[in-house]
CHARMM-style PDB file with segment names, atoms N, HN, CA, C and O in Angstrom:
ATOM      1  N   UNK     1     115.949  76.973 139.343  1.00  0.00      PROA
ATOM      2  CA  UNK     1     117.490  77.876 139.170  1.00  0.00      PROA
ATOM      3  C   UNK     1     118.532  76.907 138.393  1.00  0.00      PROA
ATOM      4  O   UNK     1     119.199  77.180 137.395  1.00  0.00      PROA
ATOM      5  N   UNK     2     118.483  75.683 139.139  1.00  0.00      PROA
ATOM      6  HN  UNK     2     117.941  75.461 139.950  1.00  0.00      PROA
ATOM      7  CA  UNK     2     119.741  74.677 138.621  1.00  0.00      PROA
ATOM      8  C   UNK     2     119.309  74.545 137.091  1.00  0.00      PROA
ATOM      9  O   UNK     2     120.238  74.828 136.335  1.00  0.00      PROA
ATOM     10  N   UNK     3     118.251  74.223 136.523  1.00  0.00      PROA
ATOM     11  HN  UNK     3     117.497  73.994 137.137  1.00  0.00      PROA
ATOM     12  CA  UNK     3     117.835  73.837 135.131  1.00  0.00      PROA
ATOM     13  C   UNK     3     118.093  75.135 134.262  1.00  0.00      PROA
ATOM     14  O   UNK     3     118.308  75.000 133.057  1.00  0.00      PROA
ATOM     15  N   UNK     4     118.079  76.171 134.746  1.00  0.00      PROA
ATOM     16  HN  UNK     4     117.905  76.280 135.724  1.00  0.00      PROA
ATOM     17  CA  UNK     4     118.503  77.303 133.631  1.00  0.00      PROA
ATOM     18  C   UNK     4     119.772  77.273 133.344  1.00  0.00      PROA
ATOM     19  O   UNK     4     120.114  77.820 132.296  1.00  0.00      PROA
ATOM     20  N   UNK     5     120.811  76.621 134.204  1.00  0.00      PROA
ATOM     21  HN  UNK     5     120.533  76.176 135.056  1.00  0.00      PROA
ATOM     22  CA  UNK     5     122.195  76.534 133.945  1.00  0.00      PROA
ATOM     23  C   UNK     5     122.328  75.628 132.464  1.00  0.00      PROA
ATOM     24  O   UNK     5     123.091  75.961 131.556  1.00  0.00      PROA
ATOM     25  N   UNK     6     121.672  74.750 132.432  1.00  0.00      PROA
ATOM     26  HN  UNK     6     121.053  74.480 133.169  1.00  0.00      PROA
ATOM     27  CA  UNK     6     121.784  73.858 131.196  1.00  0.00      PROA
ATOM     28  C   UNK     6     121.322  74.541 130.040  1.00  0.00      PROA
ATOM     29  O   UNK     6     121.842  74.285 128.953  1.00  0.00      PROA
ATOM     30  N   UNK     7     120.362  75.423 130.141  1.00  0.00      PROA
ATOM     31  HN  UNK     7     119.940  75.631 131.024  1.00  0.00      PROA
ATOM     32  CA  UNK     7     119.890  75.865 128.810  1.00  0.00      PROA
ATOM     33  C   UNK     7     120.972  77.176 128.568  1.00  0.00      PROA
ATOM     34  O   UNK     7     121.218  77.456 127.395  1.00  0.00      PROA
ATOM     35  N   UNK     8     121.612  77.971 129.629  1.00  0.00      PROA
ATOM     36  HN  UNK     8     121.412  77.744 130.582  1.00  0.00      PROA
ATOM     37  CA  UNK     8     122.496  78.714 129.430  1.00  0.00      PROA
ATOM     38  C   UNK     8     123.818  78.174 128.691  1.00  0.00      PROA
ATOM     39  O   UNK     8     124.328  78.742 127.726  1.00  0.00      PROA
ATOM     40  N   UNK     9     124.263  77.083 129.240  1.00  0.00      PROA
ATOM     41  HN  UNK     9     123.849  76.621 130.024  1.00  0.00      PROA
ATOM     42  CA  UNK     9     125.362  76.335 128.762  1.00  0.00      PROA
ATOM     43  C   UNK     9     124.995  75.849 127.330  1.00  0.00      PROA
ATOM     44  O   UNK     9     125.872  75.987 126.477  1.00  0.00      PROA
ATOM     45  N   UNK    10     123.737  75.264 126.938  1.00  0.00      PROA
ATOM     46  HN  UNK    10     123.025  75.152 127.630  1.00  0.00      PROA
ATOM     47  CA  UNK    10     123.559  75.045 125.570  1.00  0.00      PROA
ATOM     48  C   UNK    10     123.503  76.028 124.636  1.00  0.00      PROA
ATOM     49  O   UNK    10     123.732  75.766 123.455  1.00  0.00      PROA
ATOM     50  N   UNK    11     123.153  77.438 125.105  1.00  0.00      PROA
ATOM     51  HN  UNK    11     122.968  77.651 126.064  1.00  0.00      PROA
ATOM     52  CA  UNK    11     123.198  78.476 124.292  1.00  0.00      PROA
ATOM     53  C   UNK    11     124.719  78.773 123.894  1.00  0.00      PROA
ATOM     54  O   UNK    11     125.045  78.959 122.722  1.00  0.00      PROA
ATOM     55  N   UNK    12     125.699  78.806 125.048  1.00  0.00      PROA
ATOM     56  HN  UNK    12     125.434  78.655 126.000  1.00  0.00      PROA
ATOM     57  CA  UNK    12     126.957  78.929 125.053  1.00  0.00      PROA
ATOM     58  C   UNK    12     127.414  78.120 123.938  1.00  0.00      PROA
ATOM     59  O   UNK    12     127.838  78.721 122.951  1.00  0.00      PROA
ATOM     60  N   UNK    13     127.397  76.927 123.940  1.00  0.00      PROA
ATOM     61  HN  UNK    13     127.052  76.439 124.741  1.00  0.00      PROA
ATOM     62  CA  UNK    13     127.755  76.065 122.924  1.00  0.00      PROA
ATOM     63  C   UNK    13     127.030  76.418 121.664  1.00  0.00      PROA
ATOM     64  O   UNK    13     127.727  76.442 120.649  1.00  0.00      PROA
ATOM     65  N   UNK    14     125.742  76.699 121.540  1.00  0.00      PROA
ATOM     66  HN  UNK    14     125.176  76.680 122.364  1.00  0.00      PROA
ATOM     67  CA  UNK    14     125.376  77.284 120.021  1.00  0.00      PROA
ATOM     68  C   UNK    14     126.220  78.352 119.653  1.00  0.00      PROA
ATOM     69  O   UNK    14     126.773  78.287 118.555  1.00  0.00      PROA
ATOM     70  N   UNK    15     126.432  79.426 120.464  1.00  0.00      PROA
ATOM     71  HN  UNK    15     125.983  79.478 121.356  1.00  0.00      PROA
ATOM     72  CA  UNK    15     127.228  80.598 120.148  1.00  0.00      PROA
ATOM     73  C   UNK    15     128.434  80.124 119.561  1.00  0.00      PROA
ATOM     74  O   UNK    15     128.786  80.593 118.479  1.00  0.00      PROA
ATOM     75  N   UNK    16     129.187  79.159 120.199  1.00  0.00      PROA
ATOM     76  HN  UNK    16     128.901  78.778 121.078  1.00  0.00      PROA
ATOM     77  CA  UNK    16     130.385  78.822 119.738  1.00  0.00      PROA
ATOM     78  C   UNK    16     130.448  77.917 118.364  1.00  0.00      PROA
ATOM     79  O   UNK    16     131.379  77.842 117.562  1.00  0.00      PROA
ATOM     80  N   UNK    17     129.381  77.360 118.343  1.00  0.00      PROA
ATOM     81  HN  UNK    17     128.625  77.421 118.994  1.00  0.00      PROA
ATOM     82  CA  UNK    17     129.050  76.639 117.126  1.00  0.00      PROA
ATOM     83  C   UNK    17     128.775  77.572 115.683  1.00  0.00      PROA
ATOM     84  O   UNK    17     129.142  77.358 114.528  1.00  0.00      PROA
ATOM     85  N   UNK    18     128.064  78.558 116.205  1.00  0.00      PROA
ATOM     86  HN  UNK    18     127.766  78.732 117.144  1.00  0.00      PROA
ATOM     87  CA  UNK    18     127.836  79.644 115.079  1.00  0.00      PROA
ATOM     88  C   UNK    18     129.167  80.426 114.615  1.00  0.00      PROA
ATOM     89  O   UNK    18     129.399  80.699 113.438  1.00  0.00      PROA
ATOM     90  N   UNK    19     130.087  80.777 115.790  1.00  0.00      PROA
ATOM     91  HN  UNK    19     129.899  80.554 116.747  1.00  0.00      PROA
ATOM     92  CA  UNK    19     131.313  81.123 115.352  1.00  0.00      PROA
ATOM     93  C   UNK    19     132.177  80.213 114.484  1.00  0.00      PROA
ATOM     94  O   UNK    19     133.069  80.702 113.790  1.00  0.00      PROA
ATOM     95  N   UNK    20     131.962  79.034 114.503  1.00  0.00      PROA
ATOM     96  HN  UNK    20     131.238  78.637 115.067  1.00  0.00      PROA
ATOM     97  CA  UNK    20     132.763  77.977 113.786  1.00  0.00      PROA
ATOM     98  C   UNK    20     132.111  77.981 112.338  1.00  0.00      PROA
ATOM     99  O   UNK    20     132.781  77.939 111.306  1.00  0.00      PROA
ATOM    100  N   UNK    21     130.760  78.035 112.381  1.00  0.00      PROA
ATOM    101  HN  UNK    21     130.215  78.069 113.219  1.00  0.00      PROA
ATOM    102  CA  UNK    21     130.274  78.154 110.951  1.00  0.00      PROA
ATOM    103  C   UNK    21     130.685  79.468 110.208  1.00  0.00      PROA
ATOM    104  O   UNK    21     130.970  79.382 109.014  1.00  0.00      PROA
ATOM    105  N   UNK    22     130.723  80.418 110.705  1.00  0.00      PROA
ATOM    106  HN  UNK    22     130.491  80.488 111.676  1.00  0.00      PROA
ATOM    107  CA  UNK    22     131.307  81.646 110.323  1.00  0.00      PROA
ATOM    108  C   UNK    22     132.875  81.422 109.785  1.00  0.00      PROA
ATOM    109  O   UNK    22     133.276  81.757 108.670  1.00  0.00      PROA
ATOM    110  N   UNK    23     133.480  80.933 110.583  1.00  0.00      PROA
ATOM    111  HN  UNK    23     133.154  80.661 111.488  1.00  0.00      PROA
ATOM    112  CA  UNK    23     135.038  80.614 110.332  1.00  0.00      PROA
ATOM    113  C   UNK    23     135.353  79.582 109.288  1.00  0.00      PROA
ATOM    114  O   UNK    23     136.298  79.764 108.520  1.00  0.00      PROA
ATOM    115  N   UNK    24     134.548  78.429 109.221  1.00  0.00      PROA
ATOM    116  HN  UNK    24     133.781  78.282 109.845  1.00  0.00      PROA
ATOM    117  CA  UNK    24     134.783  77.356 108.281  1.00  0.00      PROA
ATOM    118  C   UNK    24     134.159  77.898 107.058  1.00  0.00      PROA
ATOM    119  O   UNK    24     134.685  77.569 105.995  1.00  0.00      PROA
ATOM    120  N   UNK    25     133.080  78.709 107.023  1.00  0.00      PROA
ATOM    121  HN  UNK    25     132.653  78.977 107.886  1.00  0.00      PROA
ATOM    122  CA  UNK    25     132.377  79.069 105.703  1.00  0.00      PROA
ATOM    123  C   UNK    25     133.360  80.026 105.006  1.00  0.00      PROA
ATOM    124  O   UNK    25     133.441  80.028 103.777  1.00  0.00      PROA
ATOM    125  N   UNK    26     133.978  80.699 105.639  1.00  0.00      PROA
ATOM    126  HN  UNK    26     133.912  80.697 106.637  1.00  0.00      PROA
ATOM    127  CA  UNK    26     135.189  81.803 105.257  1.00  0.00      PROA
ATOM    128  C   UNK    26     136.361  81.183 104.377  1.00  0.00      PROA
ATOM    129  O   UNK    26     136.907  81.705 103.405  1.00  0.00      PROA
ATOM    130  N   UNK    27     136.613  79.949 104.949  1.00  0.00      PROA
ATOM    131  HN  UNK    27     136.169  79.524 105.739  1.00  0.00      PROA
ATOM    132  CA  UNK    27     137.770  79.037 104.703  1.00  0.00      PROA
ATOM    133  C   UNK    27     137.512  78.124 103.605  1.00  0.00      PROA
ATOM    134  O   UNK    27     138.274  77.227 103.246  1.00  0.00      PROA
ATOM    135  N   UNK    28     136.250  78.448 103.034  1.00  0.00      PROA
ATOM    136  HN  UNK    28     135.631  79.178 103.326  1.00  0.00      PROA
ATOM    137  CA  UNK    28     135.707  77.460 101.827  1.00  0.00      PROA
ATOM    138  C   UNK    28     135.605  76.117 102.375  1.00  0.00      PROA
ATOM    139  O   UNK    28     135.839  75.222 101.563  1.00  0.00      PROA
ATOM    140  N   UNK    29     135.302  75.753 103.595  1.00  0.00      PROA
ATOM    141  HN  UNK    29     135.112  76.481 104.255  1.00  0.00      PROA
ATOM    142  CA  UNK    29     134.929  74.461 103.824  1.00  0.00      PROA
ATOM    143  C   UNK    29     133.547  74.277 104.235  1.00  0.00      PROA
ATOM    144  O   UNK    29     133.231  74.066 105.406  1.00  0.00      PROA
ATOM    145  N   UNK    30     132.720  74.357 103.267  1.00  0.00      PROA
ATOM    146  HN  UNK    30     132.976  74.528 102.316  1.00  0.00      PROA
ATOM    147  CA  UNK    30     131.226  74.544 103.256  1.00  0.00      PROA
ATOM    148  C   UNK    30     130.512  73.380 103.968  1.00  0.00      PROA
ATOM    149  O   UNK    30     129.492  73.589 104.625  1.00  0.00      PROA
ATOM    150  N   UNK    31     131.045  72.163 103.838  1.00  0.00      PROA
ATOM    151  HN  UNK    31     131.874  71.993 103.304  1.00  0.00      PROA
ATOM    152  CA  UNK    31     130.173  70.798 104.306  1.00  0.00      PROA
ATOM    153  C   UNK    31     130.331  70.833 105.888  1.00  0.00      PROA
ATOM    154  O   UNK    31     129.414  70.612 106.680  1.00  0.00      PROA
ATOM    155  N   UNK    32     131.622  71.141 106.212  1.00  0.00      PROA
ATOM    156  HN  UNK    32     132.367  71.321 105.569  1.00  0.00      PROA
ATOM    157  CA  UNK    32     131.745  71.277 107.819  1.00  0.00      PROA
ATOM    158  C   UNK    32     130.884  72.250 108.343  1.00  0.00      PROA
ATOM    159  O   UNK    32     130.169  72.050 109.325  1.00  0.00      PROA
ATOM    160  N   UNK    33     130.950  73.582 107.540  1.00  0.00      PROA
ATOM    161  HN  UNK    33     131.531  73.744 106.743  1.00  0.00      PROA
ATOM    162  CA  UNK    33     130.088  74.495 107.952  1.00  0.00      PROA
ATOM    163  C   UNK    33     128.698  74.100 108.150  1.00  0.00      PROA
ATOM    164  O   UNK    33     128.116  74.371 109.200  1.00  0.00      PROA
ATOM    165  N   UNK    34     128.187  73.526 107.272  1.00  0.00      PROA
ATOM    166  HN  UNK    34     128.661  73.306 106.419  1.00  0.00      PROA
ATOM    167  CA  UNK    34     126.800  72.979 107.302  1.00  0.00      PROA
ATOM    168  C   UNK    34     126.558  72.150 108.516  1.00  0.00      PROA
ATOM    169  O   UNK    34     125.461  72.183 109.073  1.00  0.00      PROA
ATOM    170  N   UNK    35     127.458  71.467 108.914  1.00  0.00      PROA
ATOM    171  HN  UNK    35     128.349  71.441 108.461  1.00  0.00      PROA
ATOM    172  CA  UNK    35     127.523  70.509 110.083  1.00  0.00      PROA
ATOM    173  C   UNK    35     127.429  71.056 111.205  1.00  0.00      PROA
ATOM    174  O   UNK    35     126.741  70.519 112.073  1.00  0.00      PROA
ATOM    175  N   UNK    36     128.127  72.302 111.458  1.00  0.00      PROA
ATOM    176  HN  UNK    36     128.686  72.738 110.753  1.00  0.00      PROA
ATOM    177  CA  UNK    36     128.256  73.077 112.302  1.00  0.00      PROA
ATOM    178  C   UNK    36     127.076  73.688 112.730  1.00  0.00      PROA
ATOM    179  O   UNK    36     126.637  73.691 113.880  1.00  0.00      PROA
ATOM    180  N   UNK    37     126.475  74.325 111.505  1.00  0.00      PROA
ATOM    181  HN  UNK    37     126.832  74.322 110.570  1.00  0.00      PROA
ATOM    182  CA  UNK    37     125.172  74.780 111.709  1.00  0.00      PROA
ATOM    183  C   UNK    37     124.128  74.167 112.161  1.00  0.00      PROA
ATOM    184  O   UNK    37     123.340  74.634 112.984  1.00  0.00      PROA
ATOM    185  N   UNK    38     124.056  72.822 111.515  1.00  0.00      PROA
ATOM    186  HN  UNK    38     124.696  72.443 110.846  1.00  0.00      PROA
ATOM    187  CA  UNK    38     122.900  71.799 112.124  1.00  0.00      PROA
ATOM    188  C   UNK    38     123.037  71.560 113.742  1.00  0.00      PROA
ATOM    189  O   UNK    38     122.113  71.474 114.552  1.00  0.00      PROA
ATOM    190  N   UNK    39     124.489  71.476 113.994  1.00  0.00      PROA
ATOM    191  HN  UNK    39     125.239  71.546 113.337  1.00  0.00      PROA
ATOM    192  CA  UNK    39     124.614  71.220 115.422  1.00  0.00      PROA
ATOM    193  C   UNK    39     124.374  72.398 116.207  1.00  0.00      PROA
ATOM    194  O   UNK    39     123.988  72.177 117.355  1.00  0.00      PROA
ATOM    195  N   UNK    40     124.521  73.699 115.835  1.00  0.00      PROA
ATOM    196  HN  UNK    40     124.835  73.879 114.902  1.00  0.00      PROA
ATOM    197  CA  UNK    40     124.191  74.649 116.519  1.00  0.00      PROA
ATOM    198  C   UNK    40     122.632  75.018 116.700  1.00  0.00      PROA
ATOM    199  O   UNK    40     122.242  75.526 117.751  1.00  0.00      PROA
ATOM    200  N   UNK    41     121.760  74.742 115.635  1.00  0.00      PROA
ATOM    201  HN  UNK    41     122.076  74.329 114.781  1.00  0.00      PROA
ATOM    202  CA  UNK    41     120.378  74.594 115.736  1.00  0.00      PROA
ATOM    203  C   UNK    41     119.894  73.694 116.718  1.00  0.00      PROA
ATOM    204  O   UNK    41     118.942  74.004 117.435  1.00  0.00      PROA
ATOM    205  N   UNK    42     120.590  72.389 116.824  1.00  0.00      PROA
ATOM    206  HN  UNK    42     121.363  72.138 116.242  1.00  0.00      PROA
ATOM    207  CA  UNK    42     119.933  71.443 117.600  1.00  0.00      PROA
ATOM    208  C   UNK    42     120.328  72.001 119.166  1.00  0.00      PROA
ATOM    209  O   UNK    42     119.588  71.898 120.144  1.00  0.00      PROA
ATOM    210  N   UNK    43     121.405  72.491 119.153  1.00  0.00      PROA
ATOM    211  HN  UNK    43     122.006  72.575 118.359  1.00  0.00      PROA
ATOM    212  CA  UNK    43     121.650  73.139 120.574  1.00  0.00      PROA
ATOM    213  C   UNK    43     120.812  74.325 121.037  1.00  0.00      PROA
ATOM    214  O   UNK    43     120.711  74.494 122.252  1.00  0.00      PROA
ATOM    215  N   UNK    44     120.266  75.074 120.294  1.00  0.00      PROA
ATOM    216  HN  UNK    44     120.348  74.938 119.307  1.00  0.00      PROA
ATOM    217  CA  UNK    44     119.459  76.103 120.274  1.00  0.00      PROA
ATOM    218  C   UNK    44     117.881  75.370 120.615  1.00  0.00      PROA
ATOM    219  O   UNK    44     117.190  75.822 121.528  1.00  0.00      PROA
ATOM    220  N   UNK    45     117.521  74.454 119.953  1.00  0.00      PROA
ATOM    221  HN  UNK    45     118.082  74.087 119.211  1.00  0.00      PROA
ATOM    222  CA  UNK    45     116.258  73.704 120.167  1.00  0.00      PROA
ATOM    223  C   UNK    45     116.432  73.090 121.381  1.00  0.00      PROA
ATOM    224  O   UNK    45     115.424  73.176 122.083  1.00  0.00      PROA
ATOM    225  N   UNK    46     117.290  72.540 121.847  1.00  0.00      PROA
ATOM    226  HN  UNK    46     118.109  72.471 121.277  1.00  0.00      PROA
ATOM    227  CA  UNK    46     117.513  71.713 123.168  1.00  0.00      PROA
ATOM    228  C   UNK    46     117.455  72.790 124.184  1.00  0.00      PROA
ATOM    229  O   UNK    46     116.960  72.438 125.254  1.00  0.00      PROA
ATOM    230  N   UNK    47     117.878  74.118 124.089  1.00  0.00      PROA
ATOM    231  HN  UNK    47     118.280  74.404 123.219  1.00  0.00      PROA
ATOM    232  CA  UNK    47     117.865  75.112 125.082  1.00  0.00      PROA
ATOM    233  C   UNK    47     116.320  75.361 125.236  1.00  0.00      PROA
ATOM    234  O   UNK    47     115.728  75.241 126.309  1.00  0.00      PROA
ATOM    235  N   UNK    48     115.781  75.691 124.146  1.00  0.00      PROA
ATOM    236  HN  UNK    48     116.262  75.788 123.275  1.00  0.00      PROA
ATOM    237  CA  UNK    48     114.413  76.243 124.130  1.00  0.00      PROA
ATOM    238  C   UNK    48     113.543  75.115 124.708  1.00  0.00      PROA
ATOM    239  O   UNK    48     112.576  75.404 125.411  1.00  0.00      PROA
ATOM    240  N   UNK    49     113.865  73.808 124.426  1.00  0.00      PROA
ATOM    241  HN  UNK    49     114.651  73.573 123.855  1.00  0.00      PROA
ATOM    242  CA  UNK    49     112.951  72.752 125.012  1.00  0.00      PROA
ATOM    243  C   UNK    49     113.279  72.542 126.471  1.00  0.00      PROA
ATOM    244  O   UNK    49     112.347  72.198 127.199  1.00  0.00      PROA
ATOM    245  N   UNK    50     114.374  72.689 126.949  1.00  0.00      PROA
ATOM    246  HN  UNK    50     115.131  72.969 126.358  1.00  0.00      PROA
ATOM    247  CA  UNK    50     114.742  72.730 128.237  1.00  0.00      PROA
ATOM    248  C   UNK    50     114.091  73.750 129.321  1.00  0.00      PROA
ATOM    249  O   UNK    50     113.830  73.524 130.502  1.00  0.00      PROA
ATOM    250  N   UNK    51     113.902  74.963 128.554  1.00  0.00      PROA
ATOM    251  HN  UNK    51     114.114  75.146 127.594  1.00  0.00      PROA
ATOM    252  CA  UNK    51     113.207  76.017 129.349  1.00  0.00      PROA
ATOM    253  C   UNK    51     111.741  75.736 129.335  1.00  0.00      PROA
ATOM    254  O   UNK    51     111.013  76.066 130.271  1.00  0.00      PROA
ATOM    255  N   UNK    52     111.334  75.151 128.311  1.00  0.00      PROA
ATOM    256  HN  UNK    52     111.926  74.883 127.551  1.00  0.00      PROA
ATOM    257  CA  UNK    52     109.700  74.840 128.517  1.00  0.00      PROA
ATOM    258  C   UNK    52     109.277  73.796 129.323  1.00  0.00      PROA
ATOM    259  OT1 UNK    52     108.074  73.576 129.468  1.00  0.00      PROA
TER     260      UNK     52
END
């Protein structure tokens, strides 16, 4: 049960980062959006790895 909280937290961070990707992409800051996207993918990958 305690380990699931870490995965949920990582997925929450990933969701926050995806929102940052959307926001920065619309404001024509493509480089920062790509950076946020990579960080979101790492957070999602970490959550999946944590659950396995």
